[in-house]
C-alpha positions in Angstrom: 32.3 221.2 195.5 33.1 217.5 195.3 31.1 216.9 198.4 27.9 218.5 197.1 28.0 216.4 194.0 27.3 213.2 195.9 23.7 214.1 196.7 22.1 213.1 193.4 23.0 209.4 193.5 21.1 208.9 196.8 18.0 210.7 195.5 18.1 208.6 192.3 18.4 205.4 194.3 15.3 206.4 196.4 13.3 207.1 193.3 14.4 203.8 191.8 13.4 202.0 195.0 9.9 203.5 194.8 9.5 202.5 191.2 10.6 198.9 191.9 8.3 198.6 194.9 5.3 200.0 192.9 6.1 197.8 189.9 6.7 194.5 191.7 4.4 194.7 194.7 2.0 191.8 194.4 -1.5 192.9 193.5 -4.2 191.9 196.0 -1.8 192.4 198.8 -2.3 194.7 201.8 -2.5 198.2 200.3 -2.0 199.7 203.8 1.4 198.2 204.0 2.3 199.4 200.5 1.1 202.9 201.4 3.0 203.0 204.6 6.2 202.0 202.9 5.8 204.5 200.1 4.9 207.2 202.6 8.1 206.5 204.5 10.2 206.7 201.3 8.5 210.0 200.2 9.2 211.4 203.7 12.8 210.3 203.5 13.1 212.0 200.1 11.8 215.3 201.4 14.0 215.2 204.4 17.0 214.3 202.2 16.2 217.3 199.9 16.1 219.6 202.9 19.3 218.2 204.3 21.0 218.6 200.9 19.8 222.2 200.5 21.2 223.1 204.0 24.5 221.6 203.1 24.7 223.2 199.7 23.6 226.7 200.7 25.1 227.0 204.2 27.8 224.5 205.0 29.6 224.2 201.6 30.0 228.0 201.2 31.1 228.3 204.8 33.8 225.7 204.3 34.9 227.3 201.1 35.3 230.6 202.9 37.3 228.9 205.7 39.6 227.2 203.2 40.0 230.5 201.2 41.0 232.3 204.4 43.8 229.8 205.2 
C-alpha cells in the first residue's frame, strides 16, 4: 500500500511542468517546438497513468497475496 501511494507526486510534477512551460514559453517563438514538447509530456502522462493502473490493480494485490500466504 505504501508503494502505490507514490504515484501521485509524479503526476502532479508533470502537470506542474506543463503549466510552467505554457506560462513562461516566450510568445512569438516556434509553436511547433512548444506543441512537440507538450505532446511528449501528455504522452508521458498517459503512459504513466496506464503504468500506475497496472501496478495498482495487478501487481500490488499479487504481492499482498504473496505476503499474506507467508
